[in-house]
C-alpha positions as CSV (number, residue, x, y, z in Angstrom):
1,X,-2.6,-15.2,-10.2
2,X,-2.1,-14.2,-6.6
3,X,-5.0,-16.4,-5.5
4,X,-2.9,-19.4,-6.5
5,X,-0.1,-18.5,-4.1
6,X,-0.1,-20.8,-1.1
7,X,-0.1,-18.4,1.9
8,X,1.5,-21.0,4.1
9,X,4.6,-20.8,1.9
10,X,5.0,-17.1,2.0
11,X,7.2,-15.2,4.5
12,X,6.3,-11.5,4.7
13,X,9.0,-9.2,6.0
14,X,10.3,-5.7,6.6
15,X,13.6,-4.3,7.8
16,X,14.7,-1.2,9.7
17,X,18.1,0.2,9.1
18,X,20.3,3.0,10.6
19,X,23.6,4.6,9.6
20,X,26.7,3.0,11.1
21,X,27.3,6.2,13.1
22,X,24.8,8.8,14.1
23,X,26.8,11.8,12.9
24,X,28.8,12.1,9.7
25,X,32.1,13.3,11.4
26,X,32.1,10.1,13.5
27,X,32.9,8.0,10.5
28,X,36.4,6.9,10.0
29,X,38.3,9.1,7.5
30,X,38.4,6.6,4.7
31,X,34.7,5.7,5.1
32,X,33.8,9.4,5.2
33,X,35.8,10.0,2.0
34,X,34.1,7.0,0.2
35,X,30.7,8.2,1.2
36,X,31.5,11.6,-0.3
37,X,32.6,9.9,-3.5
38,X,29.4,7.9,-3.7
39,X,27.2,10.9,-3.2
40,X,29.3,13.6,-4.9
41,X,26.7,14.2,-7.6
42,X,24.0,14.8,-5.0
43,X,26.0,17.4,-3.1
44,X,25.4,21.1,-3.7
45,X,25.3,24.4,-1.9
46,X,21.9,23.5,-0.4
47,X,22.8,20.0,0.7
48,X,26.0,19.2,2.4
49,X,27.6,15.7,2.7
50,X,26.5,15.7,6.4
51,X,22.9,16.3,5.4
52,X,23.2,13.6,2.7
53,X,24.5,11.2,5.3
54,X,21.7,12.0,7.7
55,X,19.2,11.3,4.9
56,X,20.9,8.4,3.1
57,X,23.4,6.8,5.4
58,X,21.0,4.2,6.6
59,X,19.6,3.2,3.2
60,X,23.1,2.5,1.7
61,X,24.1,-1.0,2.8
62,X,27.8,0.0,2.6
63,X,27.3,2.7,5.3
64,X,24.3,1.4,7.3
65,X,23.2,-1.6,9.2
66,X,20.1,-3.6,10.0
67,X,18.7,-3.2,13.5
68,X,15.4,-5.1,13.1
69,X,13.9,-7.7,10.7
70,X,10.2,-8.4,11.4
71,X,8.5,-11.3,9.7
72,X,4.9,-12.5,9.4
73,X,3.3,-15.8,8.8
74,X,-0.3,-16.4,7.7
75,X,-2.1,-19.6,8.9
76,X,-5.5,-20.9,8.1
77,X,-7.2,-22.5,11.2
78,X,-10.5,-24.1,11.8
79,X,-12.0,-20.8,13.0
80,X,-10.4,-18.6,10.3
81,X,-7.1,-17.0,9.4
82,X,-4.4,-15.9,11.7
83,X,-1.2,-13.7,11.4
84,X,1.7,-14.6,13.5
85,X,4.6,-12.2,14.0
86,X,8.2,-12.7,15.0
87,X,11.1,-10.1,15.1
88,X,14.9,-10.3,15.1
89,X,16.4,-7.2,16.6
90,X,19.7,-6.6,18.2
91,X,22.5,-4.0,18.5
92,X,24.9,-6.6,17.0
93,X,23.8,-6.9,13.4
94,X,25.5,-10.3,12.9
95,X,23.5,-11.8,15.7
96,X,20.1,-10.9,14.2
97,X,21.2,-11.8,10.7
98,X,22.3,-15.3,11.8
99,X,19.0,-15.7,13.7
100,X,17.1,-14.7,10.5
101,X,19.2,-17.0,8.3
102,X,18.4,-19.9,10.7
103,X,14.7,-19.3,10.2
104,X,15.1,-19.3,6.4
105,X,17.4,-22.4,6.4
106,X,15.0,-24.3,8.6
107,X,11.6,-23.4,7.3
108,X,11.9,-21.5,3.9
109,X,14.5,-23.4,2.0
110,X,12.7,-24.9,-1.0
111,X,11.9,-23.5,-4.5
112,X,8.2,-23.4,-3.3
113,X,8.8,-20.9,-0.5
114,X,8.4,-17.2,-1.2
115,X,9.6,-14.0,0.4
116,X,7.4,-11.0,0.1
117,X,7.9,-7.3,1.0
118,X,7.0,-3.8,-0.2
119,X,9.7,-2.3,-2.4
120,X,11.6,-5.3,-1.2
121,X,13.2,-6.2,-4.5
122,X,14.8,-2.8,-4.6
123,X,15.6,-2.4,-0.9
124,X,15.0,-5.1,1.7
125,X,16.2,-8.2,-0.1
126,X,19.4,-6.7,-1.6
127,X,20.2,-4.9,1.7
128,X,19.9,-8.1,3.7
129,X,22.1,-10.0,1.2
130,X,24.8,-7.3,1.2
131,X,24.9,-7.0,5.0
132,X,25.0,-10.8,5.3
133,X,28.1,-10.9,3.0
134,X,29.7,-8.0,4.8
135,X,29.2,-9.9,8.1
136,X,30.7,-13.1,6.6
137,X,27.3,-15.0,6.6
138,X,26.5,-17.4,3.8
139,X,23.4,-16.5,2.0
140,X,20.4,-18.8,2.6
141,X,19.0,-20.5,-0.6
142,X,16.0,-18.3,-0.9
143,X,18.2,-15.2,-1.0
144,X,21.0,-16.6,-3.1
145,X,19.8,-15.5,-6.6
146,X,23.1,-15.4,-8.4
147,X,22.8,-17.3,-11.7
148,X,19.1,-17.9,-11.3
149,X,16.6,-17.2,-14.1
150,X,13.9,-14.6,-13.3
151,X,11.2,-17.3,-12.9
152,X,13.4,-19.2,-10.5
153,X,13.5,-16.4,-8.0
154,X,10.8,-16.8,-5.3
155,X,10.4,-13.2,-4.4
156,X,7.2,-11.1,-4.4
157,X,7.0,-7.3,-4.1
158,X,3.6,-5.6,-3.5
159,X,4.9,-2.4,-5.0
160,X,6.0,-4.2,-8.2
161,X,2.7,-6.0,-8.4
162,X,0.9,-2.6,-8.2
163,X,3.0,-1.2,-11.1
164,X,1.6,-3.7,-13.7
165,X,4.7,-3.1,-15.8
166,X,4.8,0.7,-15.2
167,X,8.4,1.6,-14.0
168,X,7.8,5.3,-13.6
169,X,6.6,5.7,-10.0
170,X,7.0,4.7,-6.4
171,X,3.9,4.0,-4.3
172,X,4.3,3.8,-0.6
173,X,2.9,1.1,1.6
174,X,0.9,3.8,3.5
175,X,-0.7,5.1,0.3
176,X,-1.6,1.6,-0.9
177,X,-3.2,0.8,2.5
178,X,-5.1,4.0,2.3
179,X,-6.5,3.4,-1.2
180,X,-7.5,-0.2,-0.3
181,X,-9.2,1.0,2.9
182,X,-6.9,-1.0,5.1
183,X,-6.9,0.4,8.7
184,X,-3.3,1.0,9.9
185,X,-2.5,2.0,13.5
186,X,-1.2,5.5,14.0
187,X,2.3,5.1,15.3
188,X,4.4,7.6,17.3
189,X,7.4,7.3,14.9
190,X,8.0,7.1,11.2
191,X,10.9,5.7,9.1
192,X,12.6,9.1,9.4
193,X,12.7,8.8,13.2
194,X,14.3,5.3,13.4
195,X,17.9,6.5,13.6
196,X,17.1,9.1,16.3
197,X,15.2,6.5,18.3
198,X,18.1,4.1,18.0
199,X,21.0,6.4,18.7
200,X,19.4,8.9,21.1
201,X,16.8,6.8,22.9
202,X,18.4,3.4,22.6
203,X,14.9,2.0,22.2
204,X,15.1,-1.1,19.9
205,X,11.8,-2.3,21.3
206,X,10.0,0.8,19.9
207,X,11.6,0.2,16.5
208,X,10.6,-3.4,16.6
209,X,6.9,-2.5,17.3
210,X,7.0,0.0,14.4
211,X,8.5,-2.6,12.0
212,X,6.0,-5.3,13.0
213,X,3.1,-2.9,12.3
214,X,4.4,-2.4,8.7
215,X,4.5,-6.2,8.2
216,X,0.9,-6.6,9.4
217,X,-0.1,-3.8,6.9
218,X,1.9,-5.6,4.2
219,X,0.1,-8.8,4.8
220,X,-3.3,-7.2,4.8
221,X,-2.4,-5.4,1.6
222,X,-1.4,-8.6,-0.1
223,X,-4.6,-10.3,1.0
224,X,-6.7,-7.4,-0.4
225,X,-4.8,-7.5,-3.7
226,X,-5.7,-11.1,-4.1
227,X,-9.3,-10.5,-3.2
228,X,-9.3,-12.0,0.2
229,X,-10.9,-10.7,3.4
230,X,-8.6,-8.9,5.9
231,X,-7.5,-10.7,9.0
232,X,-9.2,-9.4,12.1
233,X,-7.0,-7.5,14.6
234,X,-7.8,-10.1,17.3
235,X,-6.2,-12.8,15.1
236,X,-2.8,-11.0,14.9
237,X,-0.4,-12.6,17.4
238,X,3.0,-11.3,18.4
239,X,5.6,-13.6,19.8
């Protein structure tokens, strides 16, 4: 059924997140206490709350923030297919979320438009929604799923597509690109490095580049899963 999806209607995306503070003791007392309550069943002699915060602070929307949202668009041209990239990144989370919302409101605001990510139904989409609400930003229509029936939600998830109804396993984007023989550039950082690069190096540009590479890989994976040819690297354009 993927071959019936109109690529022009799909917005491919990925997000990068970091903890609200670099170190656990830097949190306000009440916030630190609430993090301990949320993770109390994970804590043990081998794993302190500080270690849990280092590992999970950025993936909990209540204790983290988004520093980059990268999106990709696929266009068919007279000479072939192109990927166009755009990123929203800023130290002020509300600023980048408002910019992203404006894109969705202006260009992806009908039931025919689709958002697509990898593990996005479990992570990216809910994280964006939670952080928008925390920042007092009204959800755009394509993310406002409250009260909608499952078939009314225009979201695609390449990891969910790969499961074929199997709920037992997680398959990374890197592994899927590997098994589908999709070339991916070797980057100098991984997801585990994002918080360090943000807080210690203050290098949002580096994080943006890493995020954009994941979106390009996501698009190529989606194309491969629907039986299409990959887009040539020369036809990937960054704004």
